[in-house]
Z-matrix of the N, CA and C atoms (Angstrom, degrees):
N
C 1 1.332
C 2 1.521 1 108.81
N 3 1.311 2 115.68 1 166.99
C 4 1.474 3 121.11 2 179.63
C 5 1.452 4 107.34 3 -113.01
N 6 1.271 5 117.33 4 126.54
C 7 1.520 6 121.10 5 172.90
C 8 1.460 7 111.70 6 -82.37
N 9 1.364 8 120.69 7 125.94
C 10 1.445 9 126.32 8 178.75
C 11 1.522 10 108.75 9 -72.94
N 12 1.317 11 114.92 10 161.00
C 13 1.491 12 120.74 11 174.66
C 14 1.600 13 111.38 12 -58.52
N 15 1.221 14 113.25 13 -37.65
C 16 1.518 15 118.50 14 -179.98
C 17 1.519 16 112.27 15 -70.00
N 18 1.423 17 117.07 16 -38.64
C 19 1.467 18 117.19 17 174.77
C 20 1.452 19 111.99 18 -67.44
N 21 1.305 20 114.18 19 -41.39
C 22 1.492 21 119.95 20 -179.33
C 23 1.633 22 109.88 21 -56.61
N 24 1.321 23 111.53 22 -45.96
C 25 1.511 24 114.52 23 -179.88
C 26 1.468 25 112.60 24 -64.72
N 27 1.332 26 117.79 25 -30.92
C 28 1.446 27 124.42 26 173.87
C 29 1.508 28 110.97 27 -66.12
N 30 1.263 29 119.19 28 -48.63
C 31 1.470 30 125.86 29 179.15
C 32 1.537 31 113.66 30 -56.99
N 33 1.357 32 114.95 31 -34.94
C 34 1.448 33 121.90 32 -172.88
C 35 1.438 34 111.38 33 -112.28
N 36 1.318 35 118.71 34 18.35
C 37 1.515 36 118.75 35 -177.24
C 38 1.493 37 117.75 36 -56.01
N 39 1.284 38 115.51 37 -29.08
C 40 1.495 39 120.48 38 176.37
C 41 1.481 40 114.86 39 -67.72
N 42 1.319 41 116.60 40 -14.08
C 43 1.501 42 121.98 41 173.73
C 44 1.528 43 115.87 42 -104.34
N 45 1.241 44 118.72 43 7.19
C 46 1.479 45 124.38 44 178.33
C 47 1.482 46 106.26 45 -57.95
N 48 1.358 47 115.99 46 132.04
C 49 1.464 48 121.54 47 179.38
C 50 1.503 49 113.41 48 95.67
N 51 1.369 50 117.03 49 -15.73
C 52 1.431 51 120.05 50 179.30
C 53 1.500 52 112.37 51 -83.75
N 54 1.335 53 120.01 52 156.09
C 55 1.492 54 122.01 53 -170.69
C 56 1.498 55 110.39 54 -62.04
N 57 1.258 56 122.23 55 -21.05
C 58 1.535 57 120.29 56 -175.14
C 59 1.488 58 109.98 57 -102.55
N 60 1.357 59 122.72 58 0.77
C 61 1.474 60 123.60 59 -172.74
C 62 1.530 61 112.29 60 -55.89
N 63 1.314 62 113.75 61 -50.46
C 64 1.502 63 118.86 62 -175.33
C 65 1.476 64 109.65 63 -63.85
N 66 1.294 65 117.99 64 -42.04
C 67 1.489 66 123.00 65 -175.61
C 68 1.583 67 107.02 66 -67.71
N 69 1.380 68 119.94 67 -41.71
C 70 1.480 69 117.77 68 179.68
C 71 1.509 70 112.03 69 -69.08
N 72 1.300 71 118.00 70 -36.82
C 73 1.508 72 118.84 71 179.74
C 74 1.486 73 108.22 72 -67.59
N 75 1.376 74 121.64 73 -40.32
C 76 1.439 75 123.68 74 179.42
C 77 1.502 76 108.17 75 -67.10
N 78 1.265 77 120.36 76 -38.76
C 79 1.575 78 118.77 77 -176.36
C 80 1.473 79 109.32 78 -72.75
N 81 1.258 80 122.13 79 -41.20
C 82 1.516 81 121.20 80 -172.26
C 83 1.529 82 106.61 81 -75.62
N 84 1.267 83 122.16 82 -21.23
C 85 1.477 84 123.55 83 174.39
C 86 1.513 85 116.95 84 -101.66
N 87 1.318 86 114.67 85 13.40
C 88 1.485 87 120.04 86 -177.29
C 89 1.539 88 113.35 87 -89.90
N 90 1.263 89 120.57 88 -6.35
C 91 1.527 90 122.43 89 177.53
C 92 1.500 91 109.89 90 -168.74
N 93 1.338 92 112.04 91 -170.44
C 94 1.472 93 119.05 92 -177.25
C 95 1.483 94 110.43 93 -71.61
N 96 1.405 95 113.66 94 149.54
C 97 1.463 96 116.67 95 176.80
C 98 1.565 97 104.91 96 -131.16
N 99 1.245 98 112.69 97 166.52
C 100 1.511 99 121.13 98 167.32
C 101 1.468 100 109.87 99 -113.14
N 102 1.331 101 118.13 100 114.46
C 103 1.461 102 119.87 101 -179.78
C 104 1.482 103 109.82 102 -99.41
N 105 1.315 104 114.78 103 128.80
C 106 1.497 105 118.78 104 174.85
C 107 1.509 106 114.13 105 -146.85
N 108 1.168 107 114.56 106 158.13
C 109 1.544 108 120.81 107 179.87
C 110 1.521 109 102.50 108 -101.15
N 111 1.335 110 114.66 109 133.74
C 112 1.418 111 126.10 110 -176.38
C 113 1.581 112 103.46 111 -126.80
N 114 1.379 113 113.02 112 117.63
C 115 1.489 114 116.58 113 177.60
C 116 1.540 115 106.12 114 -93.02
N 117 1.331 116 113.32 115 141.49
C 118 1.413 117 119.09 116 -178.75
C 119 1.586 118 113.64 117 105.97
N 120 1.243 119 115.66 118 -157.78
C 121 1.450 120 118.24 119 -174.74
C 122 1.491 121 113.02 120 -93.40
N 123 1.333 122 118.10 121 83.76
C 124 1.454 123 127.00 122 -175.27
C 125 1.558 124 109.61 123 -63.79
N 126 1.273 125 114.03 124 -39.26
C 127 1.470 126 119.86 125 -175.71
C 128 1.623 127 109.09 126 -57.90
N 129 1.298 128 117.72 127 -33.69
C 130 1.465 129 116.80 128 179.48
C 131 1.549 130 108.81 129 -63.66
N 132 1.330 131 115.77 130 -39.94
C 133 1.388 132 120.31 131 179.36
C 134 1.509 133 115.62 132 -69.84
N 135 1.342 134 117.90 133 -46.24
C 136 1.420 135 120.90 134 -174.33
C 137 1.480 136 112.97 135 -90.73
N 138 1.318 137 119.06 136 -19.86
C 139 1.506 138 125.19 137 179.60
C 140 1.555 139 113.61 138 80.41
N 141 1.256 140 111.28 139 179.31
C 142 1.498 141 123.06 140 -174.78
C 143 1.572 142 106.37 141 -67.13
N 144 1.307 143 114.68 142 148.47
C 145 1.495 144 116.44 143 173.01
C 146 1.580 145 106.51 144 -81.48
N 147 1.216 146 123.19 145 -11.52
C 148 1.487 147 127.34 146 170.53
C 149 1.499 148 110.23 147 -83.13
N 150 1.241 149 120.16 148 99.44
C 151 1.501 150 124.49 149 -179.08
C 152 1.425 151 114.66 150 -81.55
N 153 1.290 152 119.88 151 -41.56
C 154 1.458 153 122.57 152 -176.55
C 155 1.512 154 111.99 153 -130.54
N 156 1.259 155 123.98 154 143.81
C 157 1.480 156 125.71 155 -4.64
C 158 1.519 157 109.69 156 -77.51
N 159 1.336 158 118.64 157 146.19
C 160 1.423 159 120.97 158 177.23
C 161 1.547 160 109.84 159 -151.36
N 162 1.237 161 116.13 160 159.80
C 163 1.513 162 117.69 161 -176.56
C 164 1.543 163 104.67 162 -87.17
N 165 1.231 164 122.76 163 129.13
C 166 1.393 165 127.40 164 -177.14
C 167 1.500 166 107.54 165 -79.17
N 168 1.282 167 117.49 166 125.93
C 169 1.402 168 128.26 167 -179.77
C 170 1.562 169 111.85 168 -129.72
N 171 1.277 170 122.64 169 94.18
C 172 1.424 171 124.76 170 -177.67
C 173 1.469 172 116.29 171 -60.97
N 174 1.346 173 118.66 172 -19.10
C 175 1.413 174 121.99 173 173.46
C 176 1.607 175 118.06 174 -76.83
N 177 1.287 176 107.68 175 -21.14
C 178 1.496 177 114.87 176 178.44
C 179 1.509 178 110.89 177 -133.20
N 180 1.341 179 116.72 178 100.68
C 181 1.431 180 127.39 179 177.65
C 182 1.465 181 116.61 180 -117.30
N 183 1.289 182 118.20 181 83.67
C 184 1.488 183 119.06 182 179.35
C 185 1.573 184 109.57 183 -59.50
N 186 1.216 185 115.53 184 160.54
C 187 1.476 186 120.11 185 -179.83
C 188 1.480 187 118.83 186 -55.23
N 189 1.323 188 117.78 187 -38.83
C 190 1.400 189 122.65 188 175.33
C 191 1.588 190 111.73 189 -62.13
N 192 1.261 191 117.36 190 -38.80
C 193 1.409 192 117.93 191 179.11
C 194 1.572 193 114.36 192 -73.76
N 195 1.271 194 112.77 193 -23.07
C 196 1.487 195 122.63 194 -178.17
C 197 1.594 196 107.03 195 -82.23
N 198 1.295 197 117.79 196 -46.27
C 199 1.499 198 117.86 197 -168.21
C 200 1.475 199 113.45 198 -118.49
N 201 1.319 200 122.07 199 -7.52
C 202 1.557 201 117.92 200 178.60
C 203 1.496 202 116.67 201 -60.69
N 204 1.289 203 116.79 202 148.30
C 205 1.423 204 121.54 203 174.58
C 206 1.635 205 107.68 204 -92.44
N 207 1.378 206 113.67 205 -33.46
C 208 1.478 207 117.32 206 -179.61
C 209 1.508 208 105.30 207 -159.76
N 210 1.319 209 116.59 208 -175.31
C 211 1.495 210 122.13 209 179.61
C 212 1.500 211 104.09 210 -66.30
N 213 1.233 212 123.21 211 -39.59
C 214 1.460 213 124.16 212 -178.23
C 215 1.574 214 113.73 213 -81.74
N 216 1.329 215 116.56 214 -42.79
C 217 1.477 216 117.91 215 176.51
C 218 1.499 217 109.10 216 -93.15
N 219 1.399 218 115.02 217 80.77
C 220 1.470 219 117.29 218 -164.79
C 221 1.460 220 115.36 219 -118.62
N 222 1.285 221 125.13 220 9.80
C 223 1.450 222 128.88 221 170.11
C 224 1.534 223 116.92 222 83.44
N 225 1.340 224 117.00 223 -16.91
C 226 1.462 225 113.62 224 -172.28
C 227 1.564 226 107.91 225 -153.80
N 228 1.297 227 115.36 226 144.13
C 229 1.479 228 122.47 227 179.60
C 230 1.563 229 106.20 228 -117.81
N 231 1.357 230 120.50 229 133.42
C 232 1.398 231 125.08 230 175.16
C 233 1.459 232 109.92 231 -133.36
N 234 1.340 233 115.74 232 146.92
C 235 1.509 234 115.56 233 -179.12
C 236 1.495 235 107.54 234 -123.36
N 237 1.340 236 109.08 235 161.00
C 238 1.500 237 115.36 236 168.40
C 239 1.493 238 110.79 237 -72.77
N 240 1.395 239 111.76 238 167.26
C 241 1.549 240 111.32 239 -172.63
C 242 1.460 241 116.17 240 -59.39
N 243 1.398 242 121.20 241 -36.01
C 244 1.353 243 123.90 242 179.52
C 245 1.575 244 113.90 243 -66.52
N 246 1.329 245 116.95 244 -47.33
C 247 1.431 246 123.92 245 178.84
C 248 1.522 247 112.16 246 -66.13
N 249 1.286 248 111.80 247 -33.01
C 250 1.596 249 116.14 248 -176.94
C 251 1.474 250 108.74 249 -60.82
N 252 1.347 251 120.60 250 -39.08
C 253 1.507 252 119.31 251 -177.95
C 254 1.523 253 111.09 252 -66.88
N 255 1.310 254 117.78 253 -40.69
C 256 1.426 255 122.83 254 173.51
C 257 1.461 256 111.35 255 -60.16
N 258 1.299 257 120.91 256 -48.29
C 259 1.487 258 126.77 257 -172.21
C 260 1.511 259 107.03 258 -67.25
N 261 1.364 260 119.08 259 -42.03
C 262 1.440 261 124.78 260 -177.42
C 263 1.529 262 106.65 261 -59.20
N 264 1.334 263 118.07 262 -41.05
C 265 1.478 264 123.32 263 -179.52
C 266 1.599 265 111.27 264 -62.26
N 267 1.348 266 113.07 265 -39.80
C 268 1.455 267 119.91 266 178.33
C 269 1.524 268 109.53 267 -59.84
N 270 1.284 269 117.44 268 -42.51
C 271 1.515 270 123.57 269 -179.49
C 272 1.521 271 112.61 270 -73.27
N 273 1.423 272 113.08 271 -35.30
C 274 1.472 273 117.22 272 -179.99
C 275 1.579 274 108.14 273 -65.29
N 276 1.223 275 118.88 274 -35.68
C 277 1.480 276 122.93 275 -178.32
C 278 1.542 277 108.89 276 -68.01
N 279 1.342 278 119.48 277 -19.69
C 280 1.482 279 121.78 278 176.27
C 281 1.559 280 113.48 279 -80.58
N 282 1.283 281 112.17 280 -23.06
C 283 1.537 282 118.29 281 -169.39
C 284 1.561 283 108.66 282 -76.97
């Protein structure tokens, strides 16, 4: 699916006004995405959005550390539990 600029702004509304807001909105709406609901601790699988500086641990390489181009262009979005419910509703409306 393709995320519209308006949906991207809704997904990242908590970051509005921050220096990276325009870049993250532009990135997530720049191409096709796969939207899915993951139950459980998704952050353990995808890793921190903060890529550098970090200690390199070859035994634990979350997908952001493997495939991200930068902190903003980082291949995965994860939400805290409260935001997840709102965000799932945004995607449900698209279906």
